[in-house]
C-alpha positions in Angstrom: -0.2 -0.1 -0.2 2.2 2.9 -1.4 -0.8 5.2 -1.9 -3.1 7.5 0.7 -5.1 10.0 1.4 -6.3 11.6 4.6 -9.8 12.6 5.5 -10.0 14.8 8.4 -13.3 15.6 10.2 -12.9 19.8 9.5 -11.9 20.7 13.3 -8.4 22.3 14.0 -6.8 19.5 16.3 -8.1 16.9 13.3 -6.6 19.2 10.3 -3.8 19.3 12.2 -3.0 15.6 12.9 -4.2 15.8 9.3 -1.2 17.5 8.0 1.3 15.8 10.3 0.2 12.5 9.0 0.5 13.5 5.4 4.0 14.8 5.8 5.3 11.9 7.6 4.0 9.3 5.0 5.5 11.4 2.2 8.7 11.5 4.0 9.0 7.9 4.2 8.4 7.6 0.5 4.6 7.1 0.2 2.7 8.9 -2.5 -0.1 11.5 -2.0 -3.0 10.2 -4.0 -6.4 11.6 -3.2 -8.1 10.0 -6.3 -6.8 6.0 -6.3 -5.6 5.6 -2.9 -4.8 2.3 -1.7 -5.1 3.4 2.1 -7.8 5.8 3.5 -6.7 7.3 6.9 -9.3 9.4 8.9 -8.9 11.8 11.4 -11.7 12.7 13.8 -13.8 9.8 15.2 -16.5 7.3 13.5 -18.5 10.2 11.5 -15.6 10.9 9.8 -15.1 6.8 8.8 -18.6 6.5 7.5 -17.7 9.8 5.3 -14.6 8.2 4.0 -16.4 5.2 3.6 -19.0 6.2 1.3 -16.8 8.5 -0.6 -14.7 5.3 -1.8 -17.4 2.5 -1.6 -17.0 2.1 -5.1 -13.6 0.6 -5.3 -14.0 -1.3 -1.4 -11.8 -4.2 -3.2 -9.1 -1.8 -3.6 -8.9 0.5 -0.8 -8.2 -0.6 3.3 -9.1 2.2 5.8 -7.7 2.9 9.2 -8.8 5.8 11.8 -7.0 8.0 13.8 -9.4 9.7 16.9 -9.3 13.1 18.1 -12.4 13.2 20.0 -13.6 10.2 22.0 -12.4 6.4 21.6 -14.7 5.4 18.2 -15.1 1.9 17.2 -13.3 2.5 13.7 -10.5 4.1 14.9 -7.4 2.1 16.3 -4.9 5.3 16.8 -4.9 8.1 19.2 -3.9 11.7 17.5 -0.3 11.7 19.4 0.4 8.2 18.0 1.2 9.2 14.2 4.6 8.5 14.4 3.7 5.1 15.1 1.3 5.0 12.6 3.6 6.2 9.8 6.3 4.1 10.7 4.0 0.6 11.1 2.6 1.9 7.4 5.8 2.4 6.1 7.5 -0.8 7.5 4.4 -3.2 7.0 3.5 -5.7 6.4 0.1 -4.4 6.6 -2.9 -7.1 7.6 -6.4 -6.2 6.2 -9.7 -7.3 7.9 -13.1 -7.1 6.5 -16.2 -6.5 7.9 -19.5 -7.4 6.4 -22.0 -4.6 5.1 -25.7 -3.9 4.4 -27.5 -4.1 0.9 -30.6 -2.2 0.9 -32.8 -2.0 -2.1 -35.9 0.1 -2.5 -38.5 -0.9 -5.7 -41.0 1.3 -7.2 -44.6 1.0 -8.0 -44.4 2.8 -11.3 -41.5 0.4 -12.7 -38.4 2.8 -12.5 -35.2 1.6 -11.9 -34.6 0.6 -8.0 -32.3 2.8 -5.7 -29.7 1.0 -4.1 -27.6 1.7 -1.2 -25.0 0.2 0.8 -24.4 0.7 4.4 -21.7 0.2 6.8 -23.5 1.1 10.2 -27.2 0.5 10.0 -30.3 2.0 7.8 -33.7 2.9 9.3 -36.9 3.1 7.7 -39.6 5.5 9.3 -43.1 6.7 8.0 -43.3 10.5 7.0 -45.4 12.3 9.6 -47.3 9.0 10.7 -46.8 5.8 12.3 -44.7 3.5 10.3 -47.1 0.3 9.1 -45.1 -2.4 7.2 -45.8 -6.1 6.5 -42.1 -7.9 7.3 -41.4 -11.0 4.9 -38.3 -13.0 6.0 -37.1 -15.1 3.1 -40.2 -14.6 1.0 -42.6 -15.9 3.8 -45.0 -13.1 5.7 -43.8 -12.6 9.5 -45.8 -10.1 10.8 -47.1 -6.9 10.4 -45.1 -3.9 12.3 -46.7 -0.9 13.4 -44.4 1.9 15.1 -42.1 4.5 14.8 -39.7 2.5 12.7 -37.1 -0.1 12.2 -33.7 -0.2 12.2 -31.2 -2.7 10.4 -27.4 -2.9 11.1 -24.1 -4.8 10.5 -22.4 -6.5 13.2 -20.1 -3.5 13.3 -22.9 -1.3 13.5 -24.2 -2.7 16.6 -22.7 -0.8 18.9 -24.4 2.4 17.4 -28.4 3.3 17.1 -28.9 -0.7 17.3 -27.7 -0.7 21.1 -29.5 2.4 22.1 -32.5 0.7 20.7 -31.7 -2.4 22.8 -30.3 -4.8 20.1 -27.7 -7.0 20.6 -24.1 -6.4 20.1 -22.3 -8.6 17.2 -18.8 -9.8 16.6 -18.1 -8.2 13.1 -16.4 -11.7 12.2 -20.0 -13.1 12.0 -21.9 -12.2 8.3 -25.6 -11.4 9.8 -27.7 -8.5 9.7 -29.8 -7.3 12.7 -33.5 -5.7 13.0 -34.7 -3.8 15.8 -37.9 -1.9 16.6 -38.4 1.1 17.5 -41.0 1.8 19.8 -43.4 -0.9 18.2 -47.0 -0.9 19.2 -48.3 -4.0 21.0 -51.8 -4.5 22.6 -54.7 -6.5 22.3 -55.1 -6.0 18.5 -51.7 -5.4 16.9 -48.8 -7.7 18.0 -44.8 -7.6 17.0 -42.1 -10.2 17.9 -40.9 -7.0 20.1 -37.3 -8.7 20.0 -34.4 -8.3 17.5 -33.4 -10.2 15.0 -30.4 -11.7 14.0 -30.3 -12.8 10.3 -27.5 -15.0 8.4 -26.2 -14.0 5.1 -28.5 -16.0 2.8 -31.6 -14.7 4.2 -33.6 -11.4 3.4 -36.0 -9.5 4.7 -38.8 -7.4 3.0 -40.7 -4.5 4.1 -44.1 -3.7 1.9 -47.2 -1.3 2.9 -50.5 -1.2 1.9 -50.6 1.5 3.8 -48.0 4.0 3.2 -46.0 4.8 -0.1 -43.7 7.4 1.2 -40.9 6.8 3.5 -37.5 8.2 4.9 -34.8 6.2 4.8 -31.3 6.9 6.3 -28.1 4.8 5.2 -25.8 5.5 8.3 -25.0 9.3 8.5 -27.5 9.8 5.4 -31.2 10.6 5.2 -33.3 10.3 2.1 -36.9 10.6 1.4 -38.6 7.7 -1.3 -41.8 7.9 -2.6 -44.1 5.9 -4.5 -42.6 2.7 -2.8 -43.3 -0.6 -3.5 -41.0 -2.3 -1.2 -37.5 -2.4 0.7 -35.3 -5.2 1.0 -32.7 -5.6 3.4 -29.8 -8.0 3.0 -26.1 -9.2 4.5 -24.3 -7.5 1.1 -21.5 -10.0 -0.7 -19.1 -6.6 -0.5 -16.9 -6.1 2.3 -14.9 -2.9 4.1 -11.7 -3.5 4.4 -9.5 -2.4 7.5 -5.9 -2.4 7.7 -4.7 -3.9 10.9 -1.3 -2.6 12.2 -1.8 -3.8 16.0 -4.0 -5.9 17.8 -7.3 -3.8 19.0 -10.1 -7.1 19.9 -13.4 -5.8 19.3 -14.6 -6.7 23.2 -11.9 -4.6 24.2 -13.3 -1.7 22.5 -17.0 -2.5 24.1 -15.4 -2.5 27.2 -13.9 0.4 27.1 -16.3 2.5 25.3 -19.5 1.5 27.6 -17.9 -0.4 30.5 -14.7 1.2 31.6 -11.2 2.7 29.7 -8.0 1.4 30.7 
């Protein structure tokens, strides 16, 4: 990995760290290439990593990501800002091992037959009704499962299970497992309406399709991005064949990240 780029969150501290790591890597003989890098270094937090992912999502098989955090410990950032010299040396001296995390495919089908809209999510995708309760039939692998009524549904990747999914009461899933998770948001459960009321973890060969006879306008989020869609016939979710690649230059176990983020730091 000789070609690299560096993406900053945009605050003063992150911008200074970006300049520092860029100069260090260039001095060590690496080539700065902001169009076709082999290594993408983000400086900031998990939001910066999500931005970088969506910027380079068309070349995921060619790039690997590594993060420097300038705020609180992030799940996608392995390095502190004051460790940039060690990071630069590790990149230059190699070898660089790569780990791959599962992603989420989202496809929106329209009633008028126009071409489907397809998205790729690294953390999660959510669906909400516009101005009203979300009412959708949930199909799992082509079979009707339930009619969901509530604020919305969240579909997360394993690496995204520690984000919004966790806040909704979903399970934390190790990124080595190729699954997706569906978690409810404030479902309506009474004598008339019932939902499963538990997160569902679905393996790679399963898919989920949402359909509604009550609505055709939805708010759909893809990670940090929000989109409005109308005339919708169905929305499908599944584990993608594509994966995001991270450069691992030292050991940083997933459960150690979980402990330091939610229980106690070292």
